C-alpha positions, 0 to 999 in steps of 0.5 A: 489454292488448296482444299479437301475436296475439289467439286466439278459443277454447281447444279444440285449434285455439286451443291448438296454435296458441297452442303453435305460435306460442309456439315461435317467441316470438310472444305470443299470449293465448287467450280462452275463453267456457267454463270449463276444466273445461267444455273438457276435458269434452267428448266427442270423436272421436279418430283422428289422422291421421299428419301430425297425430301428426307435428305434435303431436310437433313442438310438444312436446306428443306425449310422452304420446300417444306413450306411451298412444296406440293406432297403426293400420295399417288399418280394416275394412269391414262390409257387410250382414255381408261384412267387409274390412280395409284395410291401410294399411301395406300400401297406402301405408305409412301409419297413424293414432293412435286418441287422444282430443281430450280428451287432446290438449286436455289435453296443451295446456292443460298445456304452456301451464300450464307455459309460462305462457302467458295463456289467459283462461277464462269470458271473456263477451260477446267482442267483435272490432273493427277487423280491417278495418284494422291495429289490431284489437281484442277486447273481453270482459267478465270477473267484471263488468269489461270489458276490451280487448286490442290485437293485430295479428291475431285467430285465430278458433278458437272452432267452429261457434256462436263469434262469430269467423264471426258477426262477419264482414259477411253480404256478405263470406262465402259459406256451403257446408251440406249437412245429413243426414237423420240423427245419430249416436248415441254411447255411450262405456263401459269395456269393452274394445274389440270389435276392435283397429281400427275397424270401419265397418258399413253395414246395412238398419238403418243405419250403426254404428261400433265405435271405441275410446279406450283398451284399456279403454275403447270408443266405438260409434256407430249411425246413429239418425234426426233428431229423436231424443232420447237419452230415446228410447235406453235402453242395452239398446235401443242394445245390441240396435241395435248388434248387429243391425247387425254381423256375427254373430261380431263381434256375439257378441264385444261386451262391454257395459255401463252407458254412461258418456256418451250424445250424439246428434250430427247430421251436416252438411257445412259450409264458409265461404269465404274464411277471412281477412277483413283481420286476422281469420283463421277455423281449425277448426269456426268455418270448417268442419264434416264428418260424423264418417264420415271422421275429419277434424275435428280433423285439418282443424283441425290443418292450418288451424292449421299453415297459419296458424302459418306464415304468422305466423311468416313475417310476424314473422320476415321482415315478408312479408305473402305467407303471410297473404294465401295462407292461405285459398286454402291451407287451403281446397284442403285443406279441400274434399278432406276433405270431398269424402272425408267426403261419400264415406264418409258416402254409401258407409256410411249408410242414407238415407231416400230410396235406392232399389234402384238406389242400394242397389246402387250402394252395394254395388257401390262396397264390392265395388269396394273390397275387390277393387282395390288402386288404389281401397284405396290411395286410401281409405288415402291420404285416410283417413290424410292427404292431404299438408299 
């Protein structure tokens, strides 16, 4: 098989890149090591920046999102029981959309199926070859048979544990990483959300987040210690802990129920540099990870894909390599700003094991400054709704 661009990974980054390139007549194939059902079964966050919403519309896959997504004009911070709402629309005239990553993936899959573009699921033993030259190749095994794809470019959109970044020689890549001493225990429940907008709560017992997937389905999180397991957390223990970290009014409105899904996500900040290696590009979680506190993971993947698609469209349309030469620097400039914001949100809202009284006062003062300063609120709103691409 020969295609112009081989895309590794059928998550939202790979699927969106395929869609954007397809809309410009560029032929792609997507290889995914998991099954379609497995990919759709992954529960992920779903706060979309305004720019992400606009790009999904531009790609022609925004119809269901517009019909079912929830537009949020702000968020709330709760700090030791004191609450403050940040009105994004008032502060900077922007908003975010709550629409699950699983739903974004579903919409992109459906669009790809309808167009007839090729996606190969359960592709095993994927390996990348010769991407330092002009004739890269991808090999994989399917149903016991080995296949080879010749291509012009390879896009590595296969996540943190994928083969794409691992294929880069160690002396060609630099890794920046910070691992946090806690995780997020998340519960999905078929109950109405406790509030119409997200509530981020800081408490001496740890962080908590009240979120939602729809008007009838809620997603809640509590900070837990590194190393804790799901088996240690019954539903009753989770609900008791969540209530203890919220202000009394919110805790009193909480409607509980049996968990549909329960998981623990470790928190880390991670960046690989550069993002281009000859004719191999990294995008999304293959290139960077952010703590979920700032709602940036999916949105960063989308901005990577926007830059990469623009670069490849320019290459094929104008025979110019300027875009692909600049891709890494352009993408990383935005990545590091999102890393900074996610680190800042995490530092402000979580309880750290070694934080002393001084550190706790600094956290409290930061909250009070945010609540009192319009300029500080505008900075929060600008970053949360998405910096310019």
